[in-house]
N, C-alpha and C positions, 0 to 999 in steps of 0.2 A: 504493500500500500504506500503510495507516494505521500511525502510531506507536502504541506502547502507551499513551502519554498520550492520544492521540485516542480510542483504544478506551475508556479509562476515562471520558473526558469524555462520550462517547456513552452509556456504560453508566449514567452518573448519570441520564440521561433515559430509560433503557430502550429505546434505539434500536438499538444495535449488536448486543446479544444479550439474550435474556430473562433477567432476574434473577428467581429464585424468588419467588413471591408472598409467602412468609413469610420476612422477613429479621430477624435479630436486631437489637434496637434498643439503641443506646448513647445515653443522655441525658446531655449535658454541660452543667453549670451553672457558668459562668465566675465567677459571683459567690460561689460556695461555696468558700471558701479553707481549705486545710489547711496542711501544712508547707512551709517554704521549702526549696528544693533547693540543696545546696552543690555537687553535681556527681558525677562518676564518675572512678574512678582505678584505678591498679595499683601493683605493688610492684617495687622494684629492690633487690637485695642482692648487691652485687658479690663479697663474700667467698664466699657460698654458690653464686653463679652462675659462679664461676671467672673473674671479671673481665669477663664478657661481658654485664653487666646491661642496658645500654641505650646504643647508639651514637647519634650525632646523627641518622643516617638513621632509626633506630628511633623516636626521639623525634618526628620529623616525622610518621611514620605514626601514632603513638599519640596525639599531642597536637594535630595539625592537624585542621581541621574541614571540609576539602573532600572531594570525591568520592574514595573509596578510602581515606579516613583514618578513625580511630576516634572522635576528638573528646574524648578524656580531658582533664581539667583538673587532676587531683589525683595527686600522686606520694607514695607512702609509702616511707620509707627506715628502716634500722636505726640505733639508737644503740649503737655498739660499746662493749664493756667497756674496751678499750684506746684511750686518746685518740689514739694514733698512727695509728689507722685512721679517724679522723673524716673524713678527706679522700676516702674511697673513693667516695662518691656525689655529690660536688660537681659533677663534669662532667655527670653524668646530670641533676641538678637544674637546671643552667644551660641545658642543651639543652631540657628539658621546658618551662622558663619561657619560652624564646625562642619556642616554637611555641604555647603556651597563652596567652601574653600576659597581659593584666590579670586573666584568669580563674584564673590559676595558684594552686594551693594545695599547699604542701609540709608534710607532717607526718611525725613520727618515732616509732618504738616501740623501747624497750629490751627485749632478751631476757635478758641477764645483766648483771652489773656487777662492779666490783672487790670488792663486798660480798656478793654471792650468785651462785653459779654454778648449774650444772645440778642440779635436784632439791634445792635448798637454800632455806631460809627466811632472810630477812635479819633480823638482830638489830635491834631498835628503837634500839639505841645507835648504829647506823650510818645511821639515816634522814636525819639532817642531811647527812652526807657524800654520801649518795646524791642528795639534792636538788642539792648543789653539783656533782656529776658531771653531772647532766642539764643544769644551767644552763651548765656549761662547753661542752656541745655546742651548745646554742641560741645561745650567744655566738659560737662558732666559725662556725656557718652564717651568722649575721648578718654577720659580718666578711667572708665570702666572697661576699656579695651575693645570697644565696639564703636569706633568713630563714625560719624555721619559722612556719607558721600555728598549729600545735599540736604537743604532745608528750604521749604517754601515760605512765601510771605503770608499766605492764608489759604484756608479751605473755602471753596464755593462762596465767593463774595456776592454772587447773584442768587443764592438760595440760603438766606441767612436768618431765618426765623428762629433757629436754634443756636446760632453762633454769630460771630462778628460780621458786619457788612462793610463792603468797600465799593465806592463808586469808581468809574474809570479815571476821573481826575485824581482821586485819592491814591489810586494804584500808581498812577504816573508820578505824582509828587513824591510819594514814599520811595518809589524805585529810583528816581533821579537823585534824590537827596540823601538816602539812607541805606539802600539795599546793598551797596558795595561793602558796608561794614559787617554784613552777615557772613563774610568770608574769613572772618578773624581767625577761626580755628581750622582753617584749611577746608572749609565746607563750601560747596557750590551753591548758587542761589537759583531757586525755582520761582517762577512767577506765582501770582495768585492763581488758583486752580478753578477756573470757571466750571460750574456743573453742567452747563449746556454748550460748552466750547464756543462761547460768545466772543466773536472776533472784535467786537466793539470795546471789550475790556483790555485788549492787547494792542490795538492799532496805534494808539498815541505813543506808546513806548517804542514800538517797532519803527515808527517814523522819526524818532529822535535818537540819533547815534549816541549822544551823551547819556541818555537814559538806558538805552539798550545794552550798553557795555556792562551794566550792573546786573543783567540777567545772564545766567549760563544755560538755563533750560526753560522752555515754555511748558507749563503743566496744564492739563485740561482733563475734564470728565466728559463722558459720552451719554449723560442721562437724558438728553433731548433726542436720542436716536433709538431706533429699533431696527429690526430686519427689513422694514419697508422704507426706511429713510433713504433719500436720494444721496448719491455719491458726493454731491457738492457740500454736504454737511462736513465731510472729512477733509475737504480741500481747503488750503489756505495759501493763496498765491503770494501774499505779502510775506508770510513767514518763509516760504520757499525762496523768495528773492533775497531776503536778509540772511539766509543760511542758518536759521535758528533751530537748535536741537529741540525736539518735541517729545514729551512723555505723556502717555495716557495714564493718569495717576489713580483713577478710580472708576469702576463701573461694575454693575451686575446686570445681566440681561433680563432677569426675572427673579423676583424675591418671594413669590407666594406659592412656590412649588418645591419639589425635591430636586436636588442636583443630579439625581439619577434618572429623572424623566428623560426619555428620548423624544417621543412625540406624544404628548398627553394633553387633552383638552381640559383646561381649568381656568380659574380667574387669574389674569395676569395684570401687570402694570407696576411701575415703580414710581418714584417721586416726580417724574416728569411726564409720564404717559398715563392716559386714562385707564382705570381698571375696567377690564372687559373680559368676556369669555373668549379664549384664544388658545392657540396651540403652543405649548411649551416645547421648545426644540433645542436640544443640546448643541446642534450644529450652528445655532445662532452665534455661539461663542467663536467658533472657527471663522465664520463669515465676518464677524466684527474685527477679529484680529487681522484677517486678510486685508480688509479695507483700511484699517489703521496703518498698516505697513505699506501697502501698495498705493492706495489713493491718498492717504494723509501724510505719508513719509514720516511716520512716527518712529522714534528710536527705541522706545520702551513701552511695555504694556503691563499695567498692574490691575489685577482683579481686586474686588473688595475683600471681604473676609476669606481667609484661607480655609478656616474650619467653620462651617455653618451648614444648615440643612439645605441651603441652595448654593453652597460654596464648592471648593475644590476637594475638601475632605469632609465627609458626612458627619453631621451632628444631629442630635434629636432636635425637633422643632420646639422652641421654648414655649410656644403656645399650645403644644400638643394637638395641633389641628391635622398634621400630616400623618401621624402615627408611623414614624420612620422605623422600619424593622431594626431590631437590636443588632442583627448580624451585618448591617450596613454601617453602623456608627463607627467612626474612626478609620474608615477605609476611603480610598480615593474614589470620588464620584465620577459619573460620566463626564461632567463638565471639566473635572480635573484631568481626565484622560485626554479629552479633546485638546485642552491647553498644553498637555505634555507633548503632543505631536509637534508643537513649535518649540517649547521650552527645553526639552531634553536634547535637541539636536542643533538648534540655532543658538549657539553660545555667545556670550559677550565678546565684542570685537568682530563678529561676523559682519559681512557687508551684503546688503540686498543687491542682487544683480538682475539683469534684464530677463524677463520671462513674459510669455503671452498671458496677460492677466485674466482674460475671459475667453477661452478657446471655443466655448459654445454656451448656450443658455444653461444657467444653473451650475456651471462648472467654472471654478476659479483656481488660479495657480500663482504661486510666487516662488522665487528661487534665491538662494543665498550661497555665499562661499565663506568658509571659516576664516578666522583671523590670520592663520598661517597659509591660507590659500590652497591647502591640500584636500579640502573636503567640499563637495557640492551638495547642497540640500534643496530638494524640490518638495513643496507642500501643495497637494491637490485637494480641493474641497468640493465635494459633490453635494449640492443642495436639492437635487432631484430625488425625492423620496420614492418615486415610482420606478426608476430605471437605474441599472448599473451603467457605468461609463467605461468605454475603452479609450485609452489615452496614449498617444505616441509622444514621447519626450525626446526632443532633439537637442543635443548639447553642442555648442560651439564655444571655442575659447578655452577648453580644458579637455584633456584626454581621460575621460571616465571609462573605466573598464566594466564596472558593475555597480548596481544600486542595491542597497539593503532596504527592504520594504517593511513598513509598520502601518497598521490599520486600526482605527477606532470606528466602530459602528454600533448599532443597537446590540449586536451579538459579540463584538470584539472590544477588548480593552488594550489599546496600544499593542496589538498582537504582532509579534515578530513573524513575518511571513517568509523569511529567507531572502535569497539574493536573486536578482535578474541580471542577465548578462547584457551588456551594451555592445552592439555591433555597428561599426561605421558611424559612431556618434549618436545612435538612437536606439530606443527600446519601446515596445508597446506593451502596456499592462492593462488588465481589466480590474477596475476598482470594484471589489466584491464585498458586500455587507456580511456574507457568511450565513445565508439562509434565514436571515431575520425578516420581520414583517416589512421593514422599510429599507430602501436601498441607499439612502443618504449616508455618507461616510467621509472620513478624512484620511488620506494616505500620505505618508512622508517617505520620500526616497532619499537615502543617504549614500552618497558615492564618494569614492576617492579619485581625485584627478589632478593632473599636472597642468597649471594654467599656461596659456600661450599668449603671445603678444597680440594686441589689437591690430586689426587691418584697417587701413584708411578707406573712407568713402571715395567714390569716383563720380564725376559728372556724367549724366546720361549721354551715351553716344561718344564719350571721351572728349567732349568739347564744352567748356564753360559758357553759359549763356551770356550774351552781350546786352548791356543796357546803355543807350536806348535799344529797344528791340522787343520781339515777341517771345514769350516763354509758354510753350504748351504745357498745361498743368500736369498731364500724365507723365511728362518726362522729368520727374523728380530724380534726385541723385540716386545712384546705385549704393545701397548701404554697405558699410564695412562692419566691423565688430567693435564693441566698446560704446559707451554712452555718447561720446563726442562724435561718433561716426554713424549714428542713426540718421536716417533721412526721411522717415515718415513714422506716424503713429496712427494705428487703427484701434478702435474700441473693441473689435473682435477680429479673429483670423479668417472669418468666412468671406470668400470672394463672391460678391453678389453681382459682379459684372457679367457681361455677355461675350467677352472676348478672352483670348489667351495672352493679351498684351500685359506685360509685367506680371505674369503668372507667378504665384508663390508669395507675393507680397501681402495679399489680402485687401489691397486697395481696389475699390469697386470702379472698374473702368468699362465704359460702354462705347460703342461706335454708333454715332448718329450722322445725320446728313453732312454735318460740318467736320466730321472726323472723330477722333477719340475724345471723350470727355470723362471727368471723374464725377461720379454720383454717389448717392447714399451718404452724403457728408453729414456726420454727426458732431455735435458740440464736443470740443476737446481734441478732435483729431487734427493732425497737421501734416504738411508736406514741405520738404526743404529742397533748395536749388543752389548750386554753386553759380555765382554770377560775377561778372566783371563790369563795374561801372566805369565807363570811359572818362567821364568828366564829372566832378563834384557839382552839385547844384540842385535846383528844383526840377521835379519831373511830374508829369501827369500819368497816372496808371489807369488804363482801361481794362476792365474785366468782362469777359463774355459769360453770362450766367443765365440759368433758367430755373424757375421755382414756381410753385403754386402757394407758397407760404408768405406771410407778412412779417415773420420773425426771424428769417434766415439772415446770415451775415458771416463775415470773416474779418480777421485782422492781419496785418502784415508786419513783420519785424525783420531787422537786419542785424545779424550777429547778436541776437538776443534783445536788442533795443527796439521797442515798438515804433514803427514809422507811420502806420495807419491803423487807428483803433476802431474796431467795430464798424466796419463798412456795412451799412444796412442794405438788404436786398428785398425785393418784393416782386410778385408776378402772379399770373393766372394759370400758367402751364409749364410743365417740364419740357415741352417741345418748342416753346417760343423763346428763343435766346435773345436777350437784350444786353445792353452794356451799362455798367456803372463805372463811374470814374472818381478818383480821389487824388489829391495832391500830396506828394511826399518830397522830402529833402534827403539826398543821398550823398555819402562821401565817395570819393574815387577809390578805385582798386577792387581787389577780389574779396567777396563777402559770401555769407550764407544767408539767403533769403528764405523766410518761413511764412507760409500761409497757415493760419490757425482758424478752425471753424468756431465761431462764437454763437451762431444760431443754426440749428440743424436743418437738413433737408433742402439741398439745392444741387444742381448740376453746374459744373464750371468747365469751360473749354480752354481758355488761355488768359494770360496777362499780356498787355502791350504797354511798354514804357515809352513815353514821348518826352523829349527835352523841353523844359519850361513849365511854369505854373499855368494851369488852365489852358494847356496847349491843345491844338486841334488833333483829332484822332488821326494818326498816320495811316490808318487802314479803314477810313470811314465808309468805304464801299462794302465792308463786310456786315455781318448780321447786326441788327440793332440800330442804336442811335436813330430812333423813329423820326422820320421827316428829313434825314440827312440826304443831301444831293449826291447822286452818283457822279463819279468822275469817269466818263466813258472813254474807251479807246478811240483812236483815230482811224482804225480800219476794222473791218468785220471780224468777229471772233465766234467760235463755236461754244455753245453753252449747254450744259446738262441740267435737267430739272428733276428735283426730288420732292416728295411730299414730306410732311412733318414726321412721319415714321421712318424716313430714310429710304423709302421705296422709289426706285428709278421710274420716272414718268416719260422722259424722252429727251431729244436734243434739237436745238435750232441754231441758226446763225443770225447774229444781230450786231449793230454797231452803236446805235443811239439808245438813250434811256427809254424813249417811247417805244422803240422796237422791242427791247427786252421785256417791258411791261406788257405790251400787246401780245407778243408771242407766248409769254408765260400764261396769260389769261386764255389764249386760244387753245393751248395744249392742256390746261388744267381741266380735269373732269368734273370738279365740284368746287364750291367755295372753300377757302381756307388759306393757310400760310404755306408757301412753297419756297424752296431754296434753289437758287440758280447759281451754277458754278462754271466759271470760265475754264476751258481746257488749256488755254494758253497761259493765263496768269495765275490760275489756281485760286482766284479770289471768289468768295461766295456772297450772294446778295439774297436778301429776304424780300419776297414779293407777296402782298396780300391780294387775294383774288376774291371777288364777289360775283357769283353767277346769278 
């Protein structure tokens, strides 16, 4: 009888059982580096937990990295208002440090202080005393042999009915004038930790370099989110621009059920979401961690209580509503095992690397390389509870020979599935739940590989696009490896185009009457082009676009600097191409031009750059610019006619504008828009015909 590891090994070669012919593809690029990972953690608050925060046995389960353990490395503790309580978490910190070893990180959060209690704002006259209070705690923990890595300014200033409140201006003033003193005992400074990740509480500091230098870490909670929250909740472009390290310092996805529920209908809701009858899903934890790391670029993720009935280690329900079985108490919960799929294998110092984030619906992926660069970790999250998933993982930038596989599902607890062999840089596995009722699961692949040097991007066709001039949108750069050498970003890997042009990129390219166009453009996607600006100065950009939406749009940037922000598009048809124009100022020389989609759903054909502000369209005989005069040739030319679907209608000879219009009308079978293309000049005209 084969072991599961053997089955997976055979499955990689398609021998043991048939893997569906169409598998989702996750492309991993080890040379594309993103944020450094600090680790994963949980909270202990002995005063609120009745003194049962974390025993030595609990610490071994939580901070050990072996089979059946969670692999945390980070412990969060409170800063009490009364210095007489400073000792309450010392034992827990020492136990956690013992099992986490050199990876251990300890940080602390104040809820109240002698200078501001529940629902109170601290007077600025007490700011210095408050700093002294925090420093007295960091000094105390250092004396106990468990020094703090970091300390925050305050917990949840925007949910402060039970602790101190801070306005955005108060946060800014304290940060700029006093926060640097919190480093007195070698401790890093964490911002106030908004319960709803409210960017308005951080923006003023981020926009002031003098204040920002007094923060080492931006801390935030995810209580205004759940599994249905849009990705933009996790995004923070200003923090990305400033290069600020971010920690998710507290959340629990559901507090009114058992941490062992896989998919159970019960009353759900936490302090930010309405209580309702809903599905408690252990995989919500995996999905949130994925989005924190991949969408939000967070460096660290901390769960709320480590030991709790809804936590990472099971405890009886203090209200005795759940009737937690005695044999579950003190053991790792399903939520704990889900979190272990990240924490055990993605250790501090690891770097998130490039990976296809959403290879298909309900399937998510992220990838990491260890601090020493010798290990590649891929985490696959299947949220489709009805279907198993077949996934092909392709690795570039490292020579991975095999992956070790671990699975958590309704039936499995971080189960060691054995090894799968990697051939020619890829392997296909089937994410299997193990005969359980539900197919959703999380799979972690841990491989050993030798990193290789990144390869540079190349301009499409080997020639840098010249400005002034026309850039066909489908001719974006050929990508290399490494973050700096990416040339496009797609929200998914599915190619919904109707041609084989640029096949394998996932960019949705169609062929219409005017030639190739890029369609299915979704917000956040982008394309890049190597360009050479012949002369510095003002330019007018004309873009040929089609849409039936009123909210579509794009922006343009050059070497990361925005040159045209949110160019708005509107239209009534995806077949009726018109032009929009915008003015830009460009420096001379070679640059990288990026188009970013700011409003979804439009087709785009090309960009045309003309020298000068509000310049005339150099190609004004082409599609669009309604009412523009044709500049006709001085001798007869042959023209081909196409309808709006790109179907060939016929050909005629003409020389004057009137001839082109009359011949098109005569040839057209019905009313509509027709495209007329010269065989000589290869220029296209749009003619409206009414029958």
